[in-house]
All heavy atoms as a GROMACS GRO file, in nm:
protein
  508
    1MET      N    1   0.770   0.684   0.835
    1MET     CA    2   0.856   0.587   0.772
    1MET      C    3   0.794   0.544   0.639
    1MET      O    4   0.675   0.516   0.632
    1MET     CB    5   0.870   0.467   0.866
    1MET     CG    6   0.948   0.354   0.810
    1MET     SD    7   0.966   0.224   0.931
    1MET     CE    8   0.902   0.088   0.839
    2THR      N    9   0.872   0.541   0.535
    2THR     CA   10   0.823   0.497   0.405
    2THR      C   11   0.901   0.374   0.359
    2THR      O   12   1.016   0.354   0.398
    2THR     CB   13   0.838   0.608   0.298
    2THR    OG1   14   0.975   0.639   0.284
    2THR    CG2   15   0.759   0.730   0.335
    3ALA      N   16   0.835   0.294   0.278
    3ALA     CA   17   0.898   0.173   0.225
    3ALA      C   18   0.833   0.139   0.092
    3ALA      O   19   0.725   0.188   0.060
    3ALA     CB   20   0.881   0.057   0.323
    4ASN      N   21   0.899   0.056   0.014
    4ASN     CA   22   0.847   0.010  -0.115
    4ASN      C   23   0.804  -0.135  -0.103
    4ASN      O   24   0.859  -0.211  -0.024
    4ASN     CB   25   0.951   0.023  -0.224
    4ASN     CG   26   0.981   0.167  -0.256
    4ASN    OD1   27   0.898   0.254  -0.238
    4ASN    ND2   28   1.101   0.192  -0.303
    5GLY      N   29   0.705  -0.172  -0.184
    5GLY     CA   30   0.658  -0.309  -0.184
    5GLY      C   31   0.578  -0.338  -0.309
    5GLY      O   32   0.566  -0.255  -0.399
    6MET      N   33   0.521  -0.459  -0.314
    6MET     CA   34   0.442  -0.502  -0.429
    6MET      C   35   0.305  -0.547  -0.380
    6MET      O   36   0.294  -0.614  -0.277
    6MET     CB   37   0.511  -0.618  -0.501
    6MET     CG   38   0.435  -0.665  -0.623
    6MET     SD   39   0.516  -0.799  -0.709
    6MET     CE   40   0.654  -0.712  -0.778
    7VAL      N   41   0.202  -0.511  -0.456
    7VAL     CA   42   0.066  -0.551  -0.423
    7VAL      C   43   0.050  -0.698  -0.458
    7VAL      O   44   0.074  -0.739  -0.571
    7VAL     CB   45  -0.037  -0.464  -0.500
    7VAL    CG1   46  -0.178  -0.510  -0.470
    7VAL    CG2   47  -0.020  -0.318  -0.467
    8VAL      N   48   0.008  -0.777  -0.358
    8VAL     CA   49  -0.009  -0.920  -0.378
    8VAL      C   50  -0.155  -0.954  -0.402
    8VAL      O   51  -0.187  -1.035  -0.489
    8VAL     CB   52   0.042  -0.998  -0.254
    8VAL    CG1   53   0.015  -1.146  -0.267
    8VAL    CG2   54   0.188  -0.971  -0.232
    9GLU      N   55  -0.245  -0.887  -0.328
    9GLU     CA   56  -0.386  -0.924  -0.333
    9GLU      C   57  -0.472  -0.802  -0.304
    9GLU      O   58  -0.436  -0.718  -0.222
    9GLU     CB   59  -0.410  -1.031  -0.227
    9GLU     CG   60  -0.550  -1.084  -0.219
    9GLU     CD   61  -0.564  -1.188  -0.109
    9GLU    OE1   62  -0.469  -1.213  -0.032
    9GLU    OE2   63  -0.675  -1.242  -0.099
   10THR      N   64  -0.586  -0.793  -0.372
   10THR     CA   65  -0.686  -0.690  -0.344
   10THR      C   66  -0.791  -0.749  -0.252
   10THR      O   67  -0.844  -0.856  -0.279
   10THR     CB   68  -0.752  -0.643  -0.475
   10THR    OG1   69  -0.651  -0.599  -0.564
   10THR    CG2   70  -0.851  -0.532  -0.449
   11LEU      N   71  -0.820  -0.679  -0.143
   11LEU     CA   72  -0.916  -0.726  -0.044
   11LEU      C   73  -1.039  -0.636  -0.043
   11LEU      O   74  -1.032  -0.521  -0.090
   11LEU     CB   75  -0.851  -0.726   0.095
   11LEU     CG   76  -0.727  -0.813   0.110
   11LEU    CD1   77  -0.659  -0.786   0.243
   11LEU    CD2   78  -0.763  -0.958   0.096
   12PRO      N   79  -1.152  -0.683   0.010
   12PRO     CA   80  -1.271  -0.598   0.020
   12PRO      C   81  -1.245  -0.478   0.110
   12PRO      O   82  -1.160  -0.483   0.199
   12PRO     CB   83  -1.376  -0.690   0.081
   12PRO     CG   84  -1.324  -0.827   0.069
   12PRO     CD   85  -1.176  -0.818   0.057
   13GLY      N   86  -1.320  -0.372   0.087
   13GLY     CA   87  -1.308  -0.253   0.169
   13GLY      C   88  -1.189  -0.166   0.132
   13GLY      O   89  -1.137  -0.093   0.215
   14ALA      N   90  -1.145  -0.174   0.007
   14ALA     CA   91  -1.034  -0.093  -0.046
   14ALA      C   92  -0.904  -0.118   0.029
   14ALA      O   93  -0.823  -0.028   0.046
   14ALA     CB   94  -1.070   0.055  -0.044
   15LEU      N   95  -0.882  -0.240   0.075
   15LEU     CA   96  -0.756  -0.278   0.138
   15LEU      C   97  -0.673  -0.362   0.041
   15LEU      O   98  -0.727  -0.426  -0.049
   15LEU     CB   99  -0.781  -0.360   0.265
   15LEU     CG  100  -0.826  -0.285   0.387
   15LEU    CD1  101  -0.855  -0.383   0.500
   15LEU    CD2  102  -0.722  -0.184   0.431
   16PHE      N  103  -0.543  -0.359   0.061
   16PHE     CA  104  -0.451  -0.435  -0.023
   16PHE      C  105  -0.352  -0.508   0.065
   16PHE      O  106  -0.306  -0.454   0.166
   16PHE     CB  107  -0.374  -0.340  -0.117
   16PHE     CG  108  -0.463  -0.266  -0.211
   16PHE    CD1  109  -0.514  -0.143  -0.179
   16PHE    CD2  110  -0.498  -0.322  -0.333
   16PHE    CE1  111  -0.597  -0.074  -0.265
   16PHE    CE2  112  -0.580  -0.254  -0.421
   16PHE     CZ  113  -0.630  -0.131  -0.386
   17ARG      N  114  -0.318  -0.631   0.027
   17ARG     CA  115  -0.213  -0.706   0.096
   17ARG      C  116  -0.085  -0.681   0.017
   17ARG      O  117  -0.081  -0.701  -0.104
   17ARG     CB  118  -0.245  -0.854   0.101
   17ARG     CG  119  -0.147  -0.933   0.182
   17ARG     CD  120  -0.188  -1.077   0.200
   17ARG     NE  121  -0.326  -1.096   0.238
   17ARG     CZ  122  -0.374  -1.088   0.362
   17ARG    NH1  123  -0.293  -1.057   0.460
   17ARG    NH2  124  -0.501  -1.109   0.387
   18LEU      N  125   0.019  -0.636   0.087
   18LEU     CA  126   0.145  -0.601   0.023
   18LEU      C  127   0.257  -0.691   0.072
   18LEU      O  128   0.260  -0.731   0.188
   18LEU     CB  129   0.184  -0.456   0.057
   18LEU     CG  130   0.083  -0.348   0.024
   18LEU    CD1  131   0.135  -0.214   0.072
   18LEU    CD2  132   0.056  -0.344  -0.124
   19LYS      N  133   0.351  -0.719  -0.017
   19LYS     CA  134   0.475  -0.786   0.019
   19LYS      C  135   0.584  -0.681   0.011
   19LYS      O  136   0.614  -0.630  -0.098
   19LYS     CB  137   0.502  -0.900  -0.079
   19LYS     CG  138   0.632  -0.969  -0.058
   19LYS     CD  139   0.612  -1.093   0.021
   19LYS     CE  140   0.744  -1.169   0.022
   19LYS     NZ  141   0.740  -1.281   0.106
   20MET      N  142   0.640  -0.646   0.125
   20MET     CA  143   0.739  -0.539   0.131
   20MET      C  144   0.874  -0.592   0.083
   20MET      O  145   0.898  -0.712   0.077
   20MET     CB  146   0.751  -0.486   0.274
   20MET     CG  147   0.617  -0.439   0.331
   20MET     SD  148   0.527  -0.326   0.226
   20MET     CE  149   0.632  -0.185   0.229
   21ASP      N  150   0.966  -0.500   0.048
   21ASP     CA  151   1.098  -0.538  -0.002
   21ASP      C  152   1.180  -0.612   0.103
   21ASP      O  153   1.267  -0.691   0.069
   21ASP     CB  154   1.174  -0.415  -0.050
   21ASP     CG  155   1.117  -0.361  -0.179
   21ASP    OD1  156   1.040  -0.434  -0.245
   21ASP    OD2  157   1.149  -0.246  -0.215
   22ASP      N  158   1.152  -0.587   0.231
   22ASP     CA  159   1.226  -0.655   0.338
   22ASP      C  160   1.168  -0.793   0.371
   22ASP      O  161   1.215  -0.859   0.462
   22ASP     CB  162   1.236  -0.569   0.462
   22ASP     CG  163   1.100  -0.532   0.520
   22ASP    OD1  164   0.997  -0.577   0.466
   22ASP    OD2  165   1.097  -0.457   0.619
   23GLY      N  166   1.062  -0.836   0.299
   23GLY     CA  167   1.010  -0.970   0.314
   23GLY      C  168   0.882  -0.984   0.396
   23GLY      O  169   0.818  -1.087   0.391
   24ARG      N  170   0.843  -0.883   0.471
   24ARG     CA  171   0.722  -0.895   0.552
   24ARG      C  172   0.598  -0.860   0.471
   24ARG      O  173   0.607  -0.795   0.368
   24ARG     CB  174   0.731  -0.808   0.676
   24ARG     CG  175   0.740  -0.661   0.648
   24ARG     CD  176   0.767  -0.583   0.774
   24ARG     NE  177   0.796  -0.446   0.738
   24ARG     CZ  178   0.730  -0.342   0.786
   24ARG    NH1  179   0.638  -0.359   0.876
   24ARG    NH2  180   0.760  -0.221   0.746
   25GLU      N  181   0.482  -0.906   0.520
   25GLU     CA  182   0.355  -0.875   0.455
   25GLU      C  183   0.277  -0.779   0.543
   25GLU      O  184   0.284  -0.788   0.666
   25GLU     CB  185   0.273  -1.001   0.431
   25GLU     CG  186   0.327  -1.085   0.318
   25GLU     CD  187   0.226  -1.184   0.265
   25GLU    OE1  188   0.113  -1.189   0.316
   25GLU    OE2  189   0.263  -1.257   0.172
   26THR      N  190   0.202  -0.689   0.483
   26THR     CA  191   0.127  -0.590   0.557
   26THR      C  192   0.000  -0.554   0.482
   26THR      O  193  -0.016  -0.588   0.364
   26THR     CB  194   0.214  -0.464   0.581
   26THR    OG1  195   0.141  -0.374   0.662
   26THR    CG2  196   0.250  -0.397   0.451
   27LEU      N  197  -0.092  -0.487   0.548
   27LEU     CA  198  -0.214  -0.436   0.487
   27LEU      C  199  -0.201  -0.287   0.464
   27LEU      O  200  -0.137  -0.217   0.544
   27LEU     CB  201  -0.335  -0.462   0.578
   27LEU     CG  202  -0.378  -0.606   0.595
   27LEU    CD1  203  -0.492  -0.613   0.695
   27LEU    CD2  204  -0.421  -0.666   0.464
   28ALA      N  205  -0.261  -0.237   0.358
   28ALA     CA  206  -0.254  -0.094   0.330
   28ALA      C  207  -0.380  -0.049   0.257
   28ALA      O  208  -0.448  -0.129   0.195
   28ALA     CB  209  -0.132  -0.062   0.245
   29TYR      N  210  -0.408   0.080   0.267
   29TYR     CA  211  -0.520   0.140   0.196
   29TYR      C  212  -0.466   0.252   0.107
   29TYR      O  213  -0.352   0.295   0.123
   29TYR     CB  214  -0.625   0.192   0.293
   29TYR     CG  215  -0.578   0.302   0.384
   29TYR    CD1  216  -0.593   0.436   0.349
   29TYR    CD2  217  -0.517   0.274   0.505
   29TYR    CE1  218  -0.549   0.537   0.431
   29TYR    CE2  219  -0.474   0.374   0.589
   29TYR     CZ  220  -0.490   0.506   0.551
   29TYR     OH  221  -0.445   0.607   0.633
   30VAL      N  222  -0.547   0.298   0.013
   30VAL     CA  223  -0.505   0.401  -0.082
   30VAL      C  224  -0.528   0.538  -0.021
   30VAL      O  225  -0.631   0.564   0.040
   30VAL     CB  226  -0.584   0.387  -0.214
   30VAL    CG1  227  -0.544   0.493  -0.313
   30VAL    CG2  228  -0.565   0.249  -0.273
   31SER      N  229  -0.431   0.628  -0.038
   31SER     CA  230  -0.442   0.762   0.016
   31SER      C  231  -0.552   0.841  -0.055
   31SER      O  232  -0.595   0.807  -0.165
   31SER     CB  233  -0.308   0.836   0.003
   31SER     OG  234  -0.283   0.868  -0.131
   32GLY      N  235  -0.595   0.947   0.008
   32GLY     CA  236  -0.704   1.030  -0.044
   32GLY      C  237  -0.671   1.096  -0.177
   32GLY      O  238  -0.757   1.108  -0.265
   33LYS      N  239  -0.548   1.143  -0.196
   33LYS     CA  240  -0.509   1.207  -0.322
   33LYS      C  241  -0.515   1.107  -0.438
   33LYS      O  242  -0.555   1.142  -0.548
   33LYS     CB  243  -0.366   1.262  -0.312
   33LYS     CG  244  -0.355   1.384  -0.229
   33LYS     CD  245  -0.392   1.506  -0.308
   33LYS     CE  246  -0.361   1.629  -0.226
   33LYS     NZ  247  -0.392   1.751  -0.296
   34MET      N  248  -0.476   0.982  -0.411
   34MET     CA  249  -0.482   0.881  -0.518
   34MET      C  250  -0.627   0.850  -0.552
   34MET      O  251  -0.660   0.827  -0.668
   34MET     CB  252  -0.408   0.755  -0.475
   34MET     CG  253  -0.258   0.773  -0.475
   34MET     SD  254  -0.167   0.626  -0.434
   34MET     CE  255  -0.202   0.522  -0.574
   35ARG      N  256  -0.716   0.848  -0.452
   35ARG     CA  257  -0.858   0.827  -0.479
   35ARG      C  258  -0.916   0.944  -0.557
   35ARG      O  259  -0.994   0.926  -0.650
   35ARG     CB  260  -0.936   0.810  -0.350
   35ARG     CG  261  -0.915   0.679  -0.285
   35ARG     CD  262  -1.003   0.666  -0.165
   35ARG     NE  263  -0.967   0.548  -0.091
   35ARG     CZ  264  -1.041   0.494   0.002
   35ARG    NH1  265  -1.155   0.548   0.035
   35ARG    NH2  266  -1.002   0.386   0.065
   36MET      N  267  -0.877   1.066  -0.518
   36MET     CA  268  -0.929   1.186  -0.582
   36MET      C  269  -0.891   1.191  -0.730
   36MET      O  270  -0.972   1.229  -0.814
   36MET     CB  271  -0.876   1.310  -0.510
   36MET     CG  272  -0.937   1.439  -0.557
   36MET     SD  273  -0.888   1.578  -0.454
   36MET     CE  274  -0.718   1.594  -0.498
   37HIS      N  275  -0.769   1.148  -0.762
   37HIS     CA  276  -0.723   1.149  -0.901
   37HIS      C  277  -0.747   1.016  -0.972
   37HIS      O  278  -0.699   0.996  -1.084
   37HIS     CB  279  -0.575   1.186  -0.906
   37HIS     CG  280  -0.549   1.327  -0.864
   37HIS    ND1  281  -0.587   1.436  -0.938
   37HIS    CD2  282  -0.491   1.376  -0.753
   37HIS    CE1  283  -0.553   1.546  -0.877
   37HIS    NE2  284  -0.495   1.513  -0.763
   38ARG      N  285  -0.820   0.927  -0.907
   38ARG     CA  286  -0.862   0.798  -0.963
   38ARG      C  287  -0.746   0.713  -1.015
   38ARG      O  288  -0.749   0.657  -1.125
   38ARG     CB  289  -0.965   0.817  -1.073
   38ARG     CG  290  -1.091   0.883  -1.021
   38ARG     CD  291  -1.185   0.914  -1.134
   38ARG     NE  292  -1.285   1.007  -1.088
   38ARG     CZ  293  -1.414   0.978  -1.080
   38ARG    NH1  294  -1.457   0.862  -1.115
   38ARG    NH2  295  -1.498   1.069  -1.037
   39ILE      N  296  -0.640   0.706  -0.935
   39ILE     CA  297  -0.526   0.622  -0.970
   39ILE      C  298  -0.555   0.482  -0.919
   39ILE      O  299  -0.574   0.462  -0.800
   39ILE     CB  300  -0.397   0.678  -0.908
   39ILE    CG1  301  -0.368   0.815  -0.966
   39ILE    CG2  302  -0.281   0.583  -0.933
   39ILE    CD1  303  -0.257   0.889  -0.899
   40SER      N  304  -0.561   0.387  -1.010
   40SER     CA  305  -0.596   0.250  -0.971
   40SER      C  306  -0.470   0.174  -0.929
   40SER      O  307  -0.361   0.198  -0.981
   40SER     CB  308  -0.666   0.179  -1.084
   40SER     OG  309  -0.579   0.168  -1.194
   41VAL      N  310  -0.490   0.083  -0.835
   41VAL     CA  311  -0.382  -0.003  -0.788
   41VAL      C  312  -0.425  -0.146  -0.812
   41VAL      O  313  -0.532  -0.188  -0.769
   41VAL     CB  314  -0.354   0.021  -0.638
   41VAL    CG1  315  -0.246  -0.072  -0.589
   41VAL    CG2  316  -0.316   0.166  -0.614
   42LEU      N  317  -0.343  -0.222  -0.884
   42LEU     CA  318  -0.375  -0.359  -0.921
   42LEU      C  319  -0.270  -0.454  -0.866
   42LEU      O  320  -0.156  -0.413  -0.838
   42LEU     CB  321  -0.380  -0.372  -1.073
   42LEU     CG  322  -0.480  -0.282  -1.145
   42LEU    CD1  323  -0.458  -0.290  -1.294
   42LEU    CD2  324  -0.620  -0.320  -1.108
   43PRO      N  325  -0.304  -0.582  -0.848
   43PRO     CA  326  -0.204  -0.679  -0.804
   43PRO      C  327  -0.086  -0.682  -0.901
   43PRO      O  328  -0.103  -0.680  -1.023
   43PRO     CB  329  -0.279  -0.812  -0.805
   43PRO     CG  330  -0.421  -0.773  -0.784
   43PRO     CD  331  -0.438  -0.642  -0.854
   44GLY      N  332   0.034  -0.684  -0.846
   44GLY     CA  333   0.155  -0.681  -0.927
   44GLY      C  334   0.218  -0.543  -0.935
   44GLY      O  335   0.333  -0.531  -0.978
   45ASP      N  336   0.146  -0.439  -0.895
   45ASP     CA  337   0.200  -0.302  -0.900
   45ASP      C  338   0.300  -0.282  -0.787
   45ASP      O  339   0.281  -0.329  -0.676
   45ASP     CB  340   0.089  -0.199  -0.884
   45ASP     CG  341   0.004  -0.184  -1.008
   45ASP    OD1  342   0.045  -0.232  -1.115
   45ASP    OD2  343  -0.104  -0.122  -0.998
   46ARG      N  344   0.407  -0.207  -0.816
   46ARG     CA  345   0.501  -0.164  -0.712
   46ARG      C  346   0.452  -0.032  -0.656
   46ARG      O  347   0.411   0.056  -0.733
   46ARG     CB  348   0.641  -0.148  -0.771
   46ARG     CG  349   0.690  -0.274  -0.832
   46ARG     CD  350   0.819  -0.333  -0.785
   46ARG     NE  351   0.903  -0.255  -0.701
   46ARG     CZ  352   0.938  -0.295  -0.577
   46ARG    NH1  353   0.893  -0.407  -0.528
   46ARG    NH2  354   1.019  -0.223  -0.505
   47VAL      N  355   0.452  -0.017  -0.525
   47VAL     CA  356   0.397   0.101  -0.459
   47VAL      C  357   0.491   0.149  -0.349
   47VAL      O  358   0.576   0.075  -0.300
   47VAL     CB  359   0.258   0.072  -0.399
   47VAL    CG1  360   0.156   0.046  -0.508
   47VAL    CG2  361   0.262  -0.042  -0.301
   48THR      N  362   0.472   0.276  -0.310
   48THR     CA  363   0.539   0.334  -0.195
   48THR      C  364   0.436   0.346  -0.084
   48THR      O  365   0.324   0.392  -0.108
   48THR     CB  366   0.596   0.473  -0.228
   48THR    OG1  367   0.691   0.459  -0.333
   48THR    CG2  368   0.664   0.534  -0.107
   49VAL      N  369   0.473   0.304   0.037
   49VAL     CA  370   0.380   0.298   0.149
   49VAL      C  371   0.436   0.380   0.265
   49VAL      O  372   0.556   0.374   0.294
   49VAL     CB  373   0.360   0.152   0.196
   49VAL    CG1  374   0.259   0.145   0.308
   49VAL    CG2  375   0.319   0.065   0.081
   50GLU      N  376   0.349   0.457   0.330
   50GLU     CA  377   0.385   0.530   0.451
   50GLU      C  378   0.330   0.454   0.571
   50GLU      O  379   0.217   0.408   0.568
   50GLU     CB  380   0.323   0.669   0.452
   50GLU     CG  381   0.391   0.768   0.365
   50GLU     CD  382   0.331   0.907   0.379
   50GLU    OE1  383   0.230   0.923   0.450
   50GLU    OE2  384   0.385   0.998   0.317
   51PHE      N  385   0.412   0.442   0.675
   51PHE     CA  386   0.370   0.378   0.799
   51PHE      C  387   0.371   0.481   0.911
   51PHE      O  388   0.454   0.570   0.914
   51PHE     CB  389   0.464   0.264   0.837
   51PHE     CG  390   0.459   0.148   0.742
   51PHE    CD1  391   0.556   0.130   0.646
   51PHE    CD2  392   0.355   0.057   0.750
   51PHE    CE1  393   0.552   0.024   0.560
   51PHE    CE2  394   0.349  -0.050   0.662
   51PHE     CZ  395   0.448  -0.066   0.568
   52SER      N  396   0.282   0.463   1.006
   52SER     CA  397   0.282   0.545   1.126
   52SER      C  398   0.389   0.492   1.220
   52SER      O  399   0.427   0.375   1.214
   52SER     CB  400   0.143   0.540   1.189
   52SER     OG  401   0.148   0.522   1.325
   53ALA      N  402   0.437   0.574   1.308
   53ALA     CA  403   0.538   0.531   1.405
   53ALA      C  404   0.477   0.437   1.508
   53ALA      O  405   0.547   0.355   1.566
   53ALA     CB  406   0.597   0.652   1.475
   54ASN      N  407   0.345   0.446   1.529
   54ASN     CA  408   0.278   0.364   1.630
   54ASN      C  409   0.242   0.225   1.580
   54ASN      O  410   0.248   0.129   1.655
   54ASN     CB  411   0.151   0.434   1.679
   54ASN     CG  412   0.182   0.566   1.743
   54ASN    OD1  413   0.287   0.584   1.802
   54ASN    ND2  414   0.090   0.661   1.731
   55ASP      N  415   0.200   0.214   1.453
   55ASP     CA  416   0.153   0.086   1.400
   55ASP      C  417   0.219   0.060   1.266
   55ASP      O  418   0.183   0.119   1.165
   55ASP     CB  419   0.001   0.089   1.386
   55ASP     CG  420  -0.055  -0.046   1.344
   55ASP    OD1  421   0.017  -0.146   1.351
   55ASP    OD2  422  -0.173  -0.050   1.305
   56THR      N  423   0.315  -0.031   1.264
   56THR     CA  424   0.385  -0.061   1.139
   56THR      C  425   0.326  -0.181   1.067
   56THR      O  426   0.381  -0.228   0.969
   56THR     CB  427   0.535  -0.088   1.166
   56THR    OG1  428   0.546  -0.195   1.258
   56THR    CG2  429   0.602   0.036   1.220
   57ASN      N  430   0.209  -0.231   1.113
   57ASN     CA  431   0.143  -0.343   1.046
   57ASN      C  432   0.047  -0.296   0.938
   57ASN      O  433   0.009  -0.373   0.852
   57ASN     CB  434   0.067  -0.429   1.147
   57ASN     CG  435   0.161  -0.496   1.244
   57ASN    OD1  436   0.273  -0.530   1.208
   57ASN    ND2  437   0.117  -0.514   1.365
   58ARG      N  438   0.004  -0.171   0.944
   58ARG     CA  439  -0.087  -0.114   0.845
   58ARG      C  440  -0.026   0.012   0.789
   58ARG      O  441   0.042   0.086   0.859
   58ARG     CB  442  -0.223  -0.081   0.907
   58ARG     CG  443  -0.299  -0.204   0.944
   58ARG     CD  444  -0.434  -0.168   0.999
   58ARG     NE  445  -0.526  -0.271   0.957
   58ARG     CZ  446  -0.640  -0.247   0.896
   58ARG    NH1  447  -0.678  -0.125   0.871
   58ARG    NH2  448  -0.717  -0.346   0.860
   59GLY      N  449  -0.052   0.038   0.661
   59GLY     CA  450   0.006   0.155   0.599
   59GLY      C  451  -0.088   0.221   0.501
   59GLY      O  452  -0.201   0.179   0.481
   60ARG      N  453  -0.039   0.330   0.440
   60ARG     CA  454  -0.116   0.406   0.343
   60ARG      C  455  -0.033   0.412   0.215
   60ARG      O  456   0.082   0.455   0.216
   60ARG     CB  457  -0.140   0.547   0.398
   60ARG     CG  458  -0.209   0.639   0.300
   60ARG     CD  459  -0.238   0.774   0.360
   60ARG     NE  460  -0.117   0.836   0.409
   60ARG     CZ  461  -0.108   0.901   0.526
   60ARG    NH1  462  -0.210   0.909   0.604
   60ARG    NH2  463   0.005   0.957   0.562
   61ILE      N  464  -0.094   0.368   0.104
   61ILE     CA  465  -0.027   0.371  -0.025
   61ILE      C  466  -0.029   0.514  -0.076
   61ILE      O  467  -0.136   0.572  -0.094
   61ILE     CB  468  -0.095   0.277  -0.126
   61ILE    CG1  469  -0.090   0.132  -0.076
   61ILE    CG2  470  -0.032   0.288  -0.263
   61ILE    CD1  471  -0.171   0.036  -0.159
   62THR      N  472   0.089   0.570  -0.098
   62THR     CA  473   0.098   0.710  -0.140
   62THR      C  474   0.140   0.727  -0.284
   62THR      O  475   0.121   0.834  -0.340
   62THR     CB  476   0.198   0.787  -0.051
   62THR    OG1  477   0.323   0.722  -0.056
   62THR    CG2  478   0.147   0.793   0.091
   63ARG      N  479   0.198   0.624  -0.345
   63ARG     CA  480   0.245   0.637  -0.483
   63ARG      C  481   0.252   0.501  -0.550
   63ARG      O  482   0.291   0.404  -0.489
   63ARG     CB  483   0.384   0.701  -0.480
   63ARG     CG  484   0.453   0.703  -0.611
   63ARG     CD  485   0.580   0.778  -0.602
   63ARG     NE  486   0.563   0.892  -0.692
   63ARG     CZ  487   0.647   0.989  -0.706
   63ARG    NH1  488   0.753   0.994  -0.634
   63ARG    NH2  489   0.625   1.083  -0.793
   64ARG      N  490   0.212   0.500  -0.676
   64ARG     CA  491   0.228   0.380  -0.758
   64ARG      C  492   0.351   0.399  -0.844
   64ARG      O  493   0.361   0.499  -0.917
   64ARG     CB  494   0.104   0.360  -0.846
   64ARG     CG  495   0.101   0.223  -0.910
   64ARG     CD  496  -0.025   0.205  -0.987
   64ARG     NE  497   0.011   0.221  -1.128
   64ARG     CZ  498  -0.074   0.238  -1.226
   64ARG    NH1  499  -0.202   0.244  -1.202
   64ARG    NH2  500  -0.033   0.249  -1.349
   65LEU      N  501   0.445   0.306  -0.839
   65LEU     CA  502   0.573   0.323  -0.913
   65LEU      C  503   0.565   0.260  -1.051
   65LEU      O  504   0.490   0.172  -1.076
   65LEU     CB  505   0.686   0.258  -0.833
   65LEU     CG  506   0.706   0.312  -0.693
   65LEU    CD1  507   0.811   0.230  -0.620
   65LEU    CD2  508   0.747   0.458  -0.698
   0.00000   0.00000   0.00000
């Protein structure tokens, strides 16, 4: 499942607090490809997040919009 949201806060340990378009807040980390290509994510950025079917409270940031 994928969704769009906005980065609200940067947390220690490469985690980010996101505000999703549907109004909920979640935690997410940056995907390996984004780390490999050194794409930075800052508060205020719009991002695309992938969620697992088992845990929709945490996600992986796959794209910066």
